[in-house]
C-alpha positions as CSV (number, residue, x, y, z in Angstrom):
1,X,135.3,-7.6,-30.0
2,X,134.6,-11.3,-31.1
3,X,135.8,-10.7,-34.7
4,X,138.4,-8.7,-36.1
5,X,139.4,-9.0,-40.0
6,X,137.5,-12.2,-39.8
7,X,139.8,-13.3,-37.4
8,X,138.7,-14.7,-33.8
9,X,139.5,-13.1,-30.5
10,X,138.2,-12.4,-26.8
11,X,138.6,-8.7,-26.1
12,X,138.0,-6.4,-23.2
13,X,137.7,-3.3,-25.3
14,X,138.9,-0.3,-22.5
15,X,141.5,1.8,-21.9
16,X,144.9,2.1,-24.2
17,X,144.8,-0.7,-26.5
18,X,147.1,-1.8,-29.5
19,X,146.2,-3.5,-31.9
20,X,148.1,-6.2,-34.4
21,X,148.1,-8.3,-37.0
22,X,150.7,-10.6,-38.2
23,X,151.8,-14.3,-39.2
24,X,150.4,-17.0,-36.5
25,X,154.4,-17.4,-35.6
26,X,156.8,-17.7,-33.0
27,X,158.5,-14.8,-31.8
28,X,155.4,-12.1,-32.4
29,X,154.2,-12.1,-28.1
30,X,158.1,-11.4,-26.9
31,X,158.5,-8.7,-29.9
32,X,155.4,-7.0,-28.3
33,X,156.3,-7.5,-25.4
34,X,159.5,-5.5,-25.8
35,X,158.8,-3.1,-27.9
36,X,156.6,-2.3,-25.4
37,X,158.9,-1.9,-22.7
38,X,161.3,0.2,-24.4
39,X,158.5,2.7,-24.3
40,X,157.9,2.2,-20.9
41,X,154.5,1.1,-21.7
42,X,153.4,-1.7,-19.2
43,X,150.8,-4.3,-20.7
44,X,147.9,-4.5,-18.2
45,X,146.2,-7.2,-20.2
46,X,146.4,-9.3,-23.7
47,X,144.5,-10.8,-26.1
48,X,145.8,-13.0,-29.0
49,X,143.5,-14.7,-31.8
50,X,143.7,-16.1,-35.3
51,X,141.7,-17.9,-37.9
52,X,141.2,-21.6,-35.9
53,X,140.2,-22.9,-39.7
54,X,144.0,-21.9,-40.8
55,X,146.4,-22.6,-38.1
56,X,150.3,-20.8,-39.5
57,X,147.7,-18.1,-41.3
58,X,147.1,-14.4,-39.7
59,X,146.7,-13.7,-36.0
60,X,145.4,-10.5,-34.2
61,X,146.7,-8.8,-30.7
62,X,145.4,-6.4,-28.8
63,X,147.1,-5.1,-25.9
64,X,145.6,-3.2,-23.3
65,X,148.4,-0.6,-21.7
66,X,148.3,1.3,-19.0
67,X,147.7,5.5,-19.4
68,X,148.4,6.1,-23.3
69,X,149.7,4.9,-25.9
70,X,152.9,6.9,-27.5
71,X,152.7,7.1,-31.1
72,X,156.8,6.0,-30.9
73,X,156.2,2.8,-30.1
74,X,153.1,2.9,-32.6
75,X,155.9,3.7,-35.0
76,X,158.2,1.0,-33.8
77,X,155.7,-1.5,-34.0
78,X,154.6,-1.0,-37.1
79,X,158.5,-1.3,-38.3
80,X,159.0,-4.4,-37.0
81,X,159.0,-7.7,-39.7
82,X,156.2,-10.0,-37.7
83,X,153.6,-7.2,-37.9
84,X,151.5,-6.5,-41.0
85,X,149.8,-3.8,-39.7
86,X,149.0,-2.1,-36.1
87,X,146.4,0.1,-35.2
88,X,146.0,2.3,-31.7
89,X,142.9,3.1,-30.2
90,X,141.7,5.3,-26.6
91,X,139.0,4.4,-25.4
92,X,137.1,4.9,-22.0
93,X,138.5,3.1,-18.9
94,X,136.3,0.4,-17.3
95,X,133.3,1.7,-15.7
96,X,132.9,5.2,-18.1
97,X,130.9,5.6,-20.7
98,X,132.0,7.8,-23.8
99,X,130.7,11.6,-23.6
100,X,128.3,11.3,-26.0
101,X,126.7,8.4,-23.9
102,X,126.2,10.9,-20.7
C-alpha cells in the first residue's frame, strides 16, 4: 500500500489489520497501543504515514495484529477522540493467497 486517502504510507498488507486516520499529533500511537493491549491484541508491526506537504495535517496508521481484530477493539478505537476513521480487515497471512487465486 503506497497511498491511503492521498496519504503516503508504505505498509504490508497481510493478516489482521486495523487502519486509522487521525490528525498528525502526539499521543495517537500511545492511544492505539494502549487500546490494543486492553483487548489482548498484540501489534506485530505498525506503519505510520502522512501528507508530507502538510505536517500537522492528516495521518494514517496501519496496525498488523496477531490473530483477528476484535470488534470491541474497532468500536473503542473509533470512539477515541484522536481518531477520525477506522477500518478493520482480515487478509491472507504472509505467503498465502486469497481463495480466489488458488
